[in-house]
C-alpha positions as CSV (number, residue, x, y, z in Angstrom):
1,G,8.5,-13.3,13.6
2,F,11.0,-13.3,11.4
3,V,14.2,-11.6,10.3
4,F,15.5,-11.5,6.9
5,D,18.9,-9.6,5.5
6,C,18.6,-8.0,2.7
7,R,22.3,-8.2,2.6
8,F,23.0,-10.1,-0.7
9,I,21.0,-7.8,-2.4
10,Y,23.0,-4.9,-4.0
11,N,23.7,-1.9,-2.2
12,P,22.0,1.6,-4.3
13,G,24.5,3.2,-1.0
14,R,27.0,1.9,-3.2
15,K,26.4,4.9,-6.0
16,E,27.1,8.8,-5.4
17,E,23.9,9.8,-6.6
18,Y,21.9,7.3,-4.3
19,K,24.0,8.0,-0.9
20,A,21.9,10.4,0.7
21,L,18.3,8.7,0.0
22,T,16.5,6.0,0.9
23,G,14.1,3.2,-0.4
24,K,11.0,5.5,0.3
25,D,12.5,7.4,-2.4
26,K,11.8,7.3,-5.5
27,E,15.2,6.5,-7.7
28,I,16.3,4.0,-4.8
29,I,12.5,2.2,-6.2
30,L,13.5,2.1,-9.2
31,F,16.4,0.3,-8.8
32,L,15.9,-1.8,-6.6
33,E,12.9,-2.9,-8.6
34,S,14.9,-3.7,-12.0
35,Q,17.7,-5.9,-9.7
36,D,16.1,-9.4,-10.4
37,E,17.2,-10.6,-6.6
38,M,15.5,-7.8,-5.0
39,T,11.7,-9.5,-6.7
40,K,12.8,-12.8,-6.4
41,F,13.9,-12.1,-2.9
42,L,10.4,-10.8,-1.8
43,N,8.3,-13.3,-3.6
44,N,9.8,-16.0,-1.5
45,I,9.2,-13.5,2.1
46,Y,6.1,-13.4,1.0
47,D,5.1,-17.2,0.5
48,I,7.2,-17.7,3.8
49,T,5.2,-15.2,6.0
50,D,1.7,-15.4,4.2
51,P,0.7,-19.1,6.0
52,A,2.0,-17.5,8.9
53,I,-0.2,-14.2,8.8
54,E,-3.3,-16.5,8.2
55,N,-2.4,-18.7,11.3
56,Y,-2.4,-15.4,13.4
57,L,-6.1,-14.5,11.8
58,E,-7.5,-17.8,12.6
59,R,-6.3,-17.9,15.7
60,D,-6.9,-14.5,16.9
61,F,-2.9,-13.8,17.5
62,S,-1.7,-10.7,17.3
63,D,1.5,-9.0,17.3
64,L,3.3,-10.8,14.2
65,M,6.7,-9.6,13.9
66,I,8.7,-9.1,10.1
67,S,12.2,-6.9,10.3
68,F,14.8,-6.7,7.8
69,G,17.6,-5.2,7.5
70,C,21.0,-4.2,5.8
71,T,24.1,-2.7,6.5
72,G,23.1,0.9,7.1
73,G,19.4,0.4,7.4
74,Q,18.4,2.9,5.0
75,H,18.2,1.4,0.9
76,R,17.4,-1.9,0.9
77,S,15.4,-2.9,4.1
78,V,13.4,0.8,4.0
79,Y,12.5,-0.2,0.6
80,A,11.5,-4.5,1.9
81,S,9.7,-3.4,4.9
82,E,8.0,-0.6,2.7
83,K,6.6,-3.6,0.2
84,M,5.9,-5.8,2.8
85,K,3.9,-3.8,3.8
86,E,1.7,-3.0,0.8
87,H,1.8,-6.6,0.0
88,I,0.0,-7.3,3.7
89,S,-2.2,-4.2,2.9
90,E,-3.6,-5.2,-0.1
91,K,-3.9,-9.3,0.5
92,Y,-4.7,-8.7,4.6
93,P,-7.1,-5.9,4.6
94,S,-8.0,-6.6,8.4
95,V,-4.2,-6.5,9.2
96,I,-3.2,-3.4,11.2
97,I,0.6,-2.3,10.1
98,E,3.0,-0.8,12.2
99,L,6.1,0.2,10.3
100,H,9.4,1.3,11.7
101,H,12.5,2.5,9.8
102,I,15.0,2.2,12.7
103,E,17.9,4.3,11.4
104,I,15.5,6.8,9.4
105,E,13.3,7.6,12.9
106,K,16.8,8.1,15.3
107,G,17.2,11.2,11.8
108,L,20.1,9.1,10.8
109,F,18.2,9.7,7.2
110,T,15.8,12.2,5.8
111,G,16.2,10.9,1.9
112,K,15.4,14.3,-0.2
């Protein structure tokens, strides 16, 4: 699979008003979508992962893991993984996606 590091993208968690939010909250989504680095990063990831997904589909393989990480697992990696899920769902509708936000699932961040 793939592991992508989101730490180079500005962390919205450094701003007080965003600390309790996650990458699934509208305010964080708007903030990250305003960052050119995030858009370029995701487009590059799609270029890397799409051929692997297509290869897996052609060969009837399963269980390709695509992971994102950042400092706290709350803002950037959550947003990036949600966008990856959206991309795969639109481009490869037959793919079954399991998305886990580990830090959120642990109950560490609940958003609003």
